[in-house]
N, C-alpha and C positions, 0 to 999 in steps of 0.2 A: 161576507165581505171582509177583506183584510184591512187592518188599520193602516192609515197612510201618514199619521202624525207621530209614530213611535220613534224613539231615539235610536233603537237598534232594529235592524232588519231581522236578526235572529239571535236568540239566547239559547244556550244548551246547558243541560245539567248532566253530570255523570262522572265517569272515571277519567282522570288524567294520570298517566302512568308512564313507566319506562318499558319500552319494548327492547329486550335483549335479543338481537338478531345476529346469527353467525355471519361473519364477514371474512372468513379465511381460516387458516390454521397456523399455529406457531411453529417455530423451529423444532419443538418437541412433539409436533403433530397433535397438539391440543387445539380444540376449537377456540377461535377468537370471537368475542361477542361485542357488538357495537351497541352502545346505550342510546337508542333513538327515542325522542319524545313521542308519545302516542296516547291512545285512548280514543275510542270511536267518536264520541261527541265532539271532541276538540279537532279531530281530523275533518269532520264535516265543517266546523267553523273555519278551519284554516283555508279550505278551498274558497269558501264564500268571502272571507276577508281578502284573499288574493284577487278575487273578482270585484272588489270594491264595495262589498256590503258591510255596514257596521255590525260587529259581532261581539258578543260577550259570553263569558263562561262562568258557571256556578259549580263548585266542587271543592275537594280538599286534597292536599298533599302533606307530606311530612315536613317536620322542621329539620331537614337534612339536606345533603348536597344534591340529591336527585330532585327534591322539592324546589331548590333554588334553580336548578337547570330547567325544570318545567315552567316555572314562572317566567324565567328569561325567554324561553321559547315562545310562550304566549305573546309576550310583548314584541318579540322579534317579528312575528308574522301578522301582527295587527289585531290580535284578539284582546279585548279589554278584560283584565284580570280582577276587576273590582269585586267579583263574587267569589274569588278564590280564598279559601281559608287554610290555616295550618293546624297540624295536630302533632302530639308527641309520638304517635304511632308512625311507623316507617312508611315511606312512599311505596305504593304497590309496584311490583315488578312482574313482567310477563316474559317468559323465555319462549321465543318463537322458533319452532323447528319445522323445516320443510320436509314433507314426506316424499317418498319415491314417485307418487302420482302427481306431485306438484302442489298438493293441498298442504295446509299448515296445521300444526298442533301447538296448543298453548299450555304452558305450565305456569300457574300463577303463584306468587309469593305474597299472600294477602290474609294473614291470620292474626289480628286483622290488619288490613291495609288502611292507610289514612282515608282513602276515598270512601270507605264503608262507614265512616264515623261522622259524616256530615249530618248536622242536626237541623230540624225545621226552624229553630230559633236563630240559626245562622244564615238563613236565606236573605238575600238582598231584595226587598219588596219592589224597589224601583226597577230592577231588571225584569221582574216577573210581569209588571204592569206596563213596561215600556218597550215591548218587543212586538214585531209583526208575526213572527213564528217562534214557537217554543219547541225545542227538540229534546227527546229523551229516549232511553233504552231500558234494558232490564238488568244490566250489571249493577245499577244503583238500587235495585230492588231485591237483592239476594238476602239482605238482613237489615234489621234496624240498627241504628237510627236512620240510616240513609233511605231505607224504603219509605218511611213516613215522610221524610223530607221531600222525596221525589213526588209522592202523591199530593202533598201539600202544594208543591210548586206547580204541578200540572193543573190542579184545580184553581189556583190563584191566577195563572196565566189565562186559562180558559175564561174565567169570570171577567178578566180585563179585556177580552175580545181578541186574544191572539189565536192564530191557527196552531194546532197541535200536530207535531211531526214525530213519528215513532218508528224506531228501528229495533226489533227485538235483540239482535246481535247476541244470539244464544251461545253461551259458553257452558256446556253441560257440567264440566268439572267443578264449577263454582257453586253448584247446587247440591245440598245434602239429599234432597228429594226432588226428582224431576216433576212431580205433581205440583210442587211449589213453583217451579219454573213455568209450568203450563198456566197456573193461576196468574202469575205475573204477566205473561204474554197476553192472556185474555183481558186483564185489566187495561193493559196498554191499548189493545184493539178497541175496547169499549170507549175510549176517550179520544182517540186520534182522528184527525181530518185527512192526514197524509200518512201512508204506510209504505215503508220499504221492507220487503221480506225476501230472504234468499231462497233458492230452490230447496235446499235441504231443510230449512226451517219450515217451509210450507208443507213438505212431506211429513215432517215430524209432528206438526201441530194438527194436521187434518187426517193423517193416516192414509192419504191418497198418493200413489206414485205418479199418476198423471197430473200435470200441473193445472190444466184447465179444470179438471174435476175437483182438485183441491181448492182452487180459487173460487169455483162456484159454491162450494160448501162454506168457505170462509166468508164470502160476500153475502151469502144468505143469512148468516148469523150476525155479521158486523157490516152494516151499510156504510162503509168508509168511502168518501167521495173519490179519492185518488189513491190507487195502489200501484206500486212499481215492484216488479219481480226481477231480481238479479239472477242471472244464469251463468255467472262466471265468464270464462272466455267466450262462451257461446253467444252471449248478448244479454238482452233484457226485454221485458214486456211491461206494458202499462195498461191499466184498466180504469176507465173513467166513465161512469154511466153505462151506456150500451156500447161504448167504444173500446175495442181491444186492439192494441198495436204491438208488434214485435219487431225489434231491430237487432241485427247481428253485431257482434263485438268487433273490435279492431285487433288484427294480428300484429304483434310487436316482436321483432326478431331479437331484440336485446332485453327481454324481460329478465329481471333479477329475482324478485319475489313479490307476492301479492298482498302483503300486509297493507291495510288501509285502502285497498281498491274499492271495496264495497262502500266505505265511508265517503270516498271521493265521488263515487257514482251518486250517492244520496245528495251530496253537496251540489252536484250538477243539476239534479232534479229540482232542488229547492231554489237554485238560481233561476231556473225557468219559471217557477211559480212567482218568485219575487219580481221578475222583470215583466211578466205577462199579466199579473194580477190574478186573483183567486176567482175561478169560475169553472164551468164545464169546458173542457178543451176538445178541439177537433182532432181527428186522426192525424192530420198534418202537423198540428202543434205538438201532439204527444210524440210523434216520430222525431221531430226536431229536438225535443227535450231529451229523448232517449239517446239519440246520436251524440249530442253534446256531452251527456253524462258518461256514455260509453267511452268516448274519446278521452275525457279527463281521467277516467279510471285506468285506461290502457297506458297512458303516459306515466302514471304513478308506479305501475309495475316495473318500470325501467329504472327505478331509483330505490335506494334503501331508505326505510322509514317512510313517513307520509306527512306528518304535521309540518315539517320545515321545508318540504320539497314539492309543494303543490304546484301544478302547472299554471302558467299565466294564460290569459285570454288569447294572446297571440299564438302560444304553443298549441292550444286546443284548436283554434281556427285553422292553423297550418295542417294539423292532422285531419280535420274535417275536409279540407280542400283536396286532400289526397284521395278521398273517396273510400 
């Protein structure tokens, strides 16, 4: 059962950073980079806040101009920044490069970045005990002290009765040893009630190319009540008990780049959980949740950045009405 008397529908912990995304070329033919506020957990929160859900963030940025920009962005989109801390280390930067096949490559400037330095003693206890859903990933588990802070927060939120939502959001370049990454993902799987995992993450973790085979292997070891599998522009799947549903994605003619699409999809799924309540869902309900999440993610691909440009409910409904 999900708490109904919590102050926040969702609280997330993790990275809040600047995505440097190419937005053209200069007169000297150098790439021009736009500094977009980003970070997977906050992208999830941004959609939910846009849809009317009280949301708060726990994390750390630098005492620098980018840190100021990010805090202002949280306030602008309606995310409570009371759990945000500052550090002398610089705000983390991620340079996003689009590959010829449309996929993205990330280069992180994070040695260390302020987000990795969040300590357990800096956690806001009222946020952890006052939310219906607590959301986390693995970027906050690449190193201490933030790894310990993440695990402390997850355990505190769970003890307080929150649902736990997990998105591995694997970024291989941030790990010195991928076995450490595998251990972090496994820890996240052991604790969550809701999992969002991408197609390539499922293949990497299970060693199975076939998605259903990989999902069967994962579910046999980790009995997670609700799992959603993102398949990029192809669409998505949901697994809940014995129910398996797949829905196609929405084709957008004016796609710019896909940064934040998976996070937006996750936000759409959590919106469905928050509005329907926590229980076993029917195939029809899961299909509706997937279509909504797919539509929200598709809209975000037509815009640069994600955190400040999340779609409204009216925009999502309009795309759904197009079929």
